[in-house]
C-alpha positions, 0 to 999 in steps of 0.5 A: 092864512086861514079860511074865512068860513072858519074865522066867521064861525059864531060871528052872527052872520045875517047875509053873505055875498061871495064865497067864504071858502077863501083864505085870508091873511089877517083881520083888520079893523083899521083901514090904514093897516089893511094889506093884500088878502086881509079881511076888513071888519067895519066898526062903528066907533065913538069917533068915526064909522069904519063903513066909510072906509070900506072902499079904501080897505078894498083898494089896499087889497082886502078880499073880504069885508065884514060889516053891519050893512052892505055898501051900495056898490059891491066889487066883483071878487070881494066877499061881503059878510053882513053881521048883526054887530061889528064889535061882537063879530070882530071879537069872535073872529079874533078868537077863532083866528088865534084858535080860541086860546082862552079855552086852553087857559084858566082865565079870570077877569077883574072888573070894578072902578078901583083895584083892578090893576092891583088884584090882577097884578098880585094874582099874577105875582102869587101864582108865579111864586107858587110855581106856575106859568102865568099870564097878565093883561093889565093897565100897566103891562102884558106878561106872557109868563116872564116876558113883558110887553107894553100896553096902552089900554086897560082892556086891549082890542079883541085882536090884541087880547087873543094874540097875547092869549095865543102867545100864552098858549105857545109858552105853556101858560096855565093861568091868566089874570085880566083887567076888564074895563067898562069900555072893553065890555061895552065895545064887546072886546071880551066876547068869545073869551072863556072865563073861569071866573070874574071878580067885582071890586067896587063901583064909584064915580068914573067914566060918566063921559062915556057911559052918561049915567051911573046905572049904565056904567054899573050895568055894563060891568054886570055884563061880564057876570051875566055871560059867565058859564055855569061852571065858572065862579063869580066873586063879588065885594058885597061891602059895595052896594052894587056887589049883590047886583053883579050876582043877580043874573049870573049862571056861575057859582056865586061867592062874596068877600067883605071887610064889613059884611057877612060873606064867604070870605071875611077879612079884618084889619087888626093892625096897620102901619107904614110897613104893612098891616096885620090881617085876619081872613076867615080866622087866619092871620097874615102880615101884608106889605100892602097898606090901607083898607082898600088893599085889605079888600084887595088881598081878600079878593086875591085870597078868595080867588086862589082858594077857588082855583085850588091853591092850598090855604097855608101856602096861599097865606105864605105867598100873600105875605110876600107880595110887593106893592104894584107900581104907582099904587100907594108906592112910597119913599121916605127921605133922609129927613123922614119926609114920606112921599106917596105916589098913587093912581087915585084918579077918581073921587072914591080912590082919592078919598080912600088913599087920604083916609088910609094916610090919616089912619097911619098919622100920629096927628102932628104930620101935615099931609100935602096933596098934589092932584090933577084931573085928566082932560077929555074925560068926565068933568063932573068929578073935578069939583068933587076931587077938588073938594076931597083934596082940600078937605082932607089935606093940610095943603092941596096943590092943584096941577096938571094930570094928562090935559090931553086936548084941554086947557090945563088951567080950565081943568084946574079951575073946575077943581077949584069950584069944589073947594069950600070957603073955609078951605080956600086958604089951603089950596095952591094952583100950579099948572106945571106938574113938576113945579107943583111937586117941587113946591110940595117938597119945599113946603114939607118938613120932617115927618110930613107926608106928600101924596101925589095922586092921579097918574101912579104908574104912568111914566108920561104926560099927554098934552095936545096929542103928544106924550112927554116923559114924566114919572111922579115917583122918580120926580119926587124922589129926585127932588127930595134928595136934591133939596136934602129933604 
């Protein structure tokens, strides 16, 4: 148990009714999880308002309430704390509750539309190979050195973040790499964390169902850099037109990386094939197992981060050449009959275009590219026609199918994708609602040397429909189908 007044330090208090010199057991922001002697933080969420559940939390045993406005009825024996912003207060309180664990770590945040998972995961790999104890907070999993934990959000809630950072402290972890989503920044989940550095990858069409405008989406990402301390580093990809925007107001030391522009860390692709690519970074050459311009950019960011954090240059280059692809990121399998199946998380127009462009550079010209792609339900619907256009324009054959329909009708989602197909490409598309059947159709169509791209879900091992998750793994599915069809 911890003193409430210690947990509240720096949380932005406006008013207090009752004593803060009391011991509390846990911090809760979900009233259903409140137990005896907990402190309940009322959060205004996108779907509901925690202030509506204050009495329920008290009935469940909460002895303190943190909220943005006091309820009309104040219960005797309960401490009420009014704060300026509930999300900020929760994040700061979480950090205090777990003894500010980020202060004991060399924490780096990675933000941008694409590349966050690859960069953070490969930085974890690289520093582990260099002999350090390392932590990872990513879309795919949470790692506390060698111990893996599942995760359901790109940026977990503030309590979860600090809980695992605390476990990293206990395990003697020195470095931690963390994906930072726009949702996480907007909902103040990273407030109270001390970052040694932040990396910006790129910005393209995504999450406009949440942020409404591209400018709001961009400016939300920028907050991570605006709040960096002056002894931190800010590393930005200036091949992206928003790269310099991220650095405008930061107090941190500014560094840039690019494949096409003059930058502190400059890269170039010298040679590319399915087995990997030869890269030049600041006049030094290395071979990478990762494929594509986007991965060349990711490798550049990783090299720059390692350099800024003090790793020796030649050792870093050696370790970069040993890094393996991240699950669901241009993960490929070549069948006995030389059909190549590629599974990629590409779920935005820009990511899909990048992957198809990469495939095009690796083709000899005779292979067909068969793309299986869908779009998620209950998410930004404006990108669906764009995804449909890109898939039909850049593929020999495109099969539109379900992704994670969630509460939407998958047929309606597919119809939205079809509206983006231009007349000359209509004969190239096929719509199959069932994802497994869509992948099976692609396998049946493919002949020797052809390439099948399955885009959108990547590392995910489930499909989400009407609130239920069923087991589904794109990579296992296509591999099994190709083998069973003797392809």
